[in-house]
C-alpha positions as CSV (number, residue, x, y, z in Angstrom):
1,M,6.2,71.9,-8.0
2,S,8.4,73.4,-10.8
3,H,12.1,72.9,-11.6
4,L,13.4,76.4,-12.5
5,R,17.0,76.9,-13.6
6,L,18.3,80.4,-12.9
7,G,20.6,82.0,-15.5
8,T,21.6,85.4,-16.8
9,A,22.3,86.9,-20.2
10,P,24.6,89.4,-21.9
11,D,21.8,91.9,-22.0
12,S,22.3,92.4,-18.3
13,W,25.8,93.5,-19.1
14,G,24.7,96.1,-21.6
15,V,25.2,93.8,-24.7
16,W,22.9,94.1,-27.7
17,F,25.2,93.5,-30.6
18,A,27.8,91.1,-31.8
19,D,30.5,93.7,-32.0
20,E,30.2,97.1,-30.3
21,P,33.0,98.9,-28.5
22,A,30.6,100.4,-26.0
23,Q,29.7,96.9,-24.7
24,T,31.3,94.8,-22.0
25,P,34.2,92.7,-23.4
26,W,33.1,89.1,-23.6
27,R,35.8,87.7,-21.4
28,R,34.9,90.2,-18.7
29,F,31.2,89.3,-19.1
30,L,31.9,85.6,-18.5
31,D,34.2,86.3,-15.6
32,E,31.6,88.6,-13.9
33,V,28.8,86.1,-14.5
34,V,30.8,83.7,-12.3
35,T,31.6,86.4,-9.7
36,A,27.9,87.3,-9.5
37,G,27.1,83.6,-8.7
38,Y,25.4,82.4,-11.8
39,E,25.9,78.9,-13.4
40,W,23.7,79.1,-16.5
41,V,24.2,81.7,-19.2
42,E,22.4,82.6,-22.4
43,L,24.7,83.1,-25.4
44,G,23.4,86.5,-26.5
45,P,23.9,88.0,-30.0
46,Y,25.6,85.5,-32.3
47,G,29.2,86.5,-32.6
48,Y,29.5,88.3,-29.3
49,L,30.9,85.1,-27.7
50,P,33.2,82.9,-29.7
51,T,31.2,80.9,-32.3
52,D,33.7,78.0,-32.5
53,P,32.0,75.4,-30.2
54,N,35.4,73.9,-29.0
55,R,36.8,77.3,-28.1
56,L,33.5,78.5,-26.4
57,G,33.1,75.2,-24.7
58,E,36.6,75.6,-23.2
59,E,35.9,79.2,-22.1
60,L,32.7,78.2,-20.4
61,G,34.0,75.0,-18.9
62,Q,37.0,76.6,-17.3
63,R,34.6,78.9,-15.5
64,G,32.1,76.2,-14.6
65,L,29.4,77.8,-16.8
66,K,26.7,76.0,-18.8
67,V,24.5,77.1,-21.7
68,A,20.9,78.0,-20.9
69,G,20.1,78.8,-24.5
70,G,21.1,80.4,-27.8
71,T,19.8,83.7,-29.1
72,V,18.7,84.8,-32.6
73,H,18.1,88.4,-33.4
74,G,18.6,90.8,-36.2
75,V,16.7,89.0,-38.9
76,G,13.3,90.5,-38.4
77,G,10.0,89.2,-37.2
78,L,9.1,86.3,-39.6
79,Y,6.2,88.2,-41.1
80,N,8.0,89.0,-44.3
81,A,8.5,86.1,-46.6
82,A,11.5,87.7,-48.2
83,D,13.3,87.5,-44.8
84,W,12.7,83.8,-44.4
85,P,16.0,82.5,-45.9
86,A,18.2,84.7,-43.8
87,A,16.1,83.9,-40.6
88,L,16.4,80.2,-41.2
89,E,20.1,80.3,-42.0
90,K,21.0,82.3,-38.9
91,T,18.7,80.2,-36.7
92,R,20.4,77.0,-38.0
93,R,23.8,78.5,-37.1
94,V,22.8,79.4,-33.6
95,A,21.0,76.1,-33.1
96,E,24.1,74.2,-34.2
97,L,26.3,76.1,-31.7
98,T,23.8,75.8,-28.9
99,S,23.3,72.1,-29.4
100,A,27.1,71.5,-29.6
101,L,27.4,73.1,-26.2
102,G,24.6,71.0,-24.6
103,G,21.9,73.6,-24.9
104,R,18.4,72.6,-25.9
105,D,16.7,76.0,-26.0
106,L,16.9,78.9,-28.5
107,V,15.3,82.3,-28.1
108,F,14.1,84.0,-31.3
109,V,14.0,87.8,-30.8
110,P,11.9,89.5,-33.6
111,V,14.1,92.5,-34.1
112,P,14.4,94.8,-35.9
113,G,10.7,95.4,-35.3
114,Y,8.5,98.1,-36.8
115,R,10.6,101.0,-35.4
116,D,14.2,102.2,-35.5
117,D,15.5,102.3,-31.9
118,N,17.8,105.2,-32.6
119,T,15.7,107.5,-34.9
120,G,12.3,106.4,-33.8
121,A,11.3,106.1,-37.5
122,F,8.6,103.6,-38.3
123,L,10.0,100.9,-40.6
124,E,6.7,99.1,-40.9
125,P,3.1,99.6,-39.8
126,A,2.7,98.8,-36.1
127,E,-0.1,96.3,-37.0
128,L,0.2,93.4,-39.5
129,D,-2.3,92.9,-42.2
130,T,-4.0,89.5,-42.6
131,D,-1.3,88.2,-45.0
132,G,1.5,89.4,-42.7
133,W,0.0,87.8,-39.7
134,R,-0.6,84.5,-41.6
135,T,3.1,84.5,-42.7
136,L,4.3,85.2,-39.1
137,V,2.3,82.2,-37.8
138,R,3.3,79.9,-40.6
139,S,7.0,80.9,-40.4
140,S,7.2,80.5,-36.7
141,D,5.8,77.0,-36.8
142,E,8.0,76.0,-39.7
143,L,11.1,77.4,-38.0
144,G,10.3,75.5,-34.8
145,K,9.6,72.3,-36.7
146,I,12.9,72.5,-38.7
147,I,15.1,73.4,-35.8
148,G,13.6,70.8,-33.6
149,E,14.0,68.0,-36.1
150,E,17.5,68.9,-37.3
151,Y,19.1,69.9,-34.0
152,G,16.9,68.8,-31.1
153,V,16.6,72.4,-30.0
154,R,13.3,74.1,-29.0
155,V,12.6,77.6,-30.5
156,H,11.0,80.1,-28.1
157,F,9.5,83.2,-29.8
158,H,10.2,86.3,-27.7
159,E,7.4,88.8,-27.5
160,H,9.0,92.2,-27.7
161,A,8.3,95.9,-27.5
162,D,8.0,97.6,-30.9
163,S,7.4,94.2,-32.6
164,H,4.2,92.8,-34.0
165,V,3.8,90.6,-31.0
166,E,4.0,93.0,-28.0
167,T,0.6,93.6,-26.5
168,Q,-1.5,91.2,-24.4
169,T,-4.0,90.8,-27.2
170,Q,-1.3,90.1,-29.8
171,I,0.5,87.6,-27.6
172,E,-2.7,85.7,-26.9
173,R,-3.6,85.8,-30.6
174,F,-0.1,84.5,-31.5
175,L,-0.4,81.6,-29.0
176,D,-3.9,80.8,-30.2
177,D,-2.9,80.7,-33.9
178,T,0.5,78.9,-33.7
179,D,1.0,75.2,-33.2
180,P,2.1,74.2,-29.7
181,R,4.1,71.3,-31.1
182,Y,6.5,73.8,-32.8
183,T,6.1,77.3,-31.4
184,S,6.9,78.0,-27.7
185,L,7.0,81.4,-26.0
186,C,9.9,83.1,-24.3
187,L,7.8,85.1,-21.9
188,D,9.7,88.3,-21.1
189,T,7.9,89.8,-18.0
190,G,9.5,93.2,-18.5
191,H,8.3,93.6,-22.2
192,V,4.8,92.5,-21.2
193,A,4.8,95.1,-18.4
194,Y,6.2,97.7,-20.7
195,R,3.0,97.4,-22.8
196,A,0.8,97.3,-19.7
197,G,0.2,93.5,-20.0
198,D,-0.2,90.8,-17.4
199,S,2.4,88.1,-17.3
200,I,0.6,86.2,-14.6
201,A,-2.6,86.0,-16.7
202,L,-0.6,84.8,-19.7
203,M,1.1,82.1,-17.6
204,R,-2.2,80.9,-16.2
205,K,-4.0,80.9,-19.5
206,Y,-1.2,79.2,-21.5
207,P,0.9,77.2,-19.0
208,Q,2.2,74.7,-21.5
209,R,3.4,77.5,-23.9
210,M,5.7,79.0,-21.3
211,G,8.9,77.3,-22.5
212,Y,11.4,79.8,-21.4
213,I,11.3,82.9,-19.1
214,H,13.1,86.2,-19.2
215,I,12.6,87.7,-15.7
216,K,12.7,91.4,-15.9
217,Q,11.2,94.5,-14.3
218,V,10.4,97.9,-15.8
219,D,9.7,101.3,-14.2
220,P,6.0,101.8,-14.9
221,E,6.3,105.6,-14.9
222,V,9.1,105.6,-17.4
223,A,7.2,103.1,-19.5
224,R,4.1,105.3,-19.3
225,K,6.0,108.4,-20.4
226,A,7.6,106.5,-23.2
227,G,4.2,105.5,-24.5
228,E,2.8,109.0,-24.2
229,E,5.8,110.6,-25.9
230,G,5.9,107.9,-28.6
231,I,9.5,107.0,-28.2
232,P,10.9,103.6,-29.3
233,F,12.0,101.0,-26.8
234,G,15.7,101.6,-27.3
235,Q,15.3,105.2,-26.2
236,A,13.2,104.1,-23.2
237,V,16.1,101.7,-22.2
238,K,18.5,104.7,-22.3
239,R,16.1,106.5,-19.9
240,G,16.3,103.6,-17.5
241,V,13.0,101.8,-18.1
242,C,14.5,98.5,-17.1
243,V,15.2,98.4,-13.4
244,E,16.8,96.3,-10.8
245,P,14.4,94.2,-8.7
246,P,12.4,94.9,-6.6
247,Q,12.1,98.5,-7.9
248,G,9.7,97.8,-10.8
249,A,6.9,95.7,-12.2
250,P,5.8,93.0,-12.3
251,A,6.2,91.8,-8.7
252,I,8.9,89.1,-8.7
253,G,7.3,87.1,-5.9
254,S,4.0,86.8,-7.8
255,V,5.8,85.7,-11.0
256,V,7.8,83.0,-9.1
257,D,4.7,81.9,-7.1
258,T,2.9,81.3,-10.4
259,L,5.8,79.5,-12.0
260,G,6.1,77.3,-8.9
261,E,2.5,76.2,-9.2
262,M,2.7,75.3,-12.9
263,G,4.9,72.2,-12.8
264,L,7.3,73.5,-15.4
265,D,10.9,72.6,-16.1
266,V,12.2,75.8,-17.6
267,F,15.0,78.3,-17.5
268,V,14.4,81.6,-15.8
269,V,17.0,84.0,-17.2
270,V,17.6,87.5,-15.7
271,E,17.6,90.0,-18.5
272,Q,17.9,93.7,-17.5
273,D,18.5,95.7,-20.6
274,L,21.3,98.2,-19.8
275,Y,22.6,99.1,-23.3
276,P,24.7,101.3,-23.2
277,C,26.3,101.4,-19.8
278,A,29.7,101.9,-18.2
279,F,31.6,98.6,-17.7
280,D,31.6,98.9,-13.9
281,V,27.8,99.1,-13.7
282,P,26.5,95.6,-14.4
283,L,28.3,93.4,-11.9
284,P,27.0,94.9,-8.7
285,I,23.4,94.9,-10.1
286,A,23.8,91.2,-11.3
287,A,25.0,90.1,-7.9
288,R,22.3,91.9,-6.0
289,T,19.7,90.5,-8.4
290,R,21.0,87.0,-7.9
291,E,20.8,87.4,-4.1
292,Y,17.3,88.9,-4.3
293,L,16.0,86.0,-6.5
294,G,17.6,83.6,-4.1
295,R,15.1,84.7,-1.5
296,F,12.4,83.0,-3.5
297,G,14.4,79.8,-3.9
298,L,15.7,80.6,-7.4
299,G,19.2,79.6,-8.0
300,A,19.8,77.8,-4.8
301,T,21.1,74.9,-6.9
302,S,21.4,74.4,-10.7
303,E,18.0,72.7,-10.6
304,T,15.7,74.4,-8.1
305,A,12.4,73.0,-7.1
306,V,10.1,76.0,-6.5
307,G,6.7,75.9,-4.9
308,A,4.9,78.7,-3.0
309,T,7.0,81.7,-2.2
310,K,6.6,85.0,-0.3
311,E,7.2,88.4,-1.8
312,V,10.2,90.1,-0.3
313,G,11.0,93.8,-0.4
314,R,7.8,95.1,-1.9
C-alpha cells in the first residue's frame, strides 16, 4: 500500500516562465487550483508566485493550499562545470522558500537542454561525452547532498525531453551511476512516453528512486511525428503533444496500479504542458483530470492510500 498525495502545477495552466504576459496570472492560477479541487500545489518557475515566504504563505493559506514542492529550472543540466555556481545558488533560493512553506521536495528540471525550444537549434550535442556525464553525475549528487543537509529538502532530478537524461537507456544509466542517498528521480510519465520509454519498467526496476511523480500523458502519434520531423519539445507542446487523460500514453490505471504496489509515500503531481494557451483553457481540463484521477483513489483525501486499481475509460 502506498500513500500518494495528488497535486497540480503551474505547467497545467500554461506556465513555463517566471514572467510572461501570455501566461495565466498567478492569482488566477491559485484560485483555479482550488476551484478544480486540488489541495497540493507545486510552486513552478521561481518568481512566478511571490518569493517572499510570508506573503506566499498567506496567499496559499487563505485558499487552503499546501506546497508539494519547489521547482528549479533555467540553469542547465549540471553537466557543465561552469554552470555549477548559478545552479547551486538558484537551488538554494528555491529550497529556502520551499522549506519555509513546509515543503520537503524540490524538482530540478535540466533546462535549457541541448536544443532551443523556439528555433530548434542544437545548443549542445545530444549525447554527453565521458567528462560531461561524469560532471552530471557528480554535480547531481553534490547538489542533493548540499540541499538536503542545509534545508532538509530532497532534490528530485527531472528526466526531460531534449535533455541529456531523456531516453530509457539514459535514465537507467543516470540512476545506476548516481548515489541514491543524494539523487532521487522525478519520474515524468509523459516525458518518458515522449521518447518511447516505459515508466512502469522504470518504477519496477528502481522503486526506491521514485521520489516524486509527474503524472502526464502524451499523444503517441504527435510524439512520433515530432521525432520523425526532428522538432524540439517546445514545438511539440504547441502541436498538442501533451493531452488530457485518458486520451494518451501511458495508461493512467497501470501507472497508479504500479505505484500502489510499491509502498511509496510520494507526491503525484499533474503536469500537462499547455504553454501557451488561452486563459480559459486550463481550468476545465484540470477539473476533469482531477475527477478522472479520483476514480483510481488519487486525491480522495490529502493522504490517499492506494492499492490495486482498475483502468477506467481506456
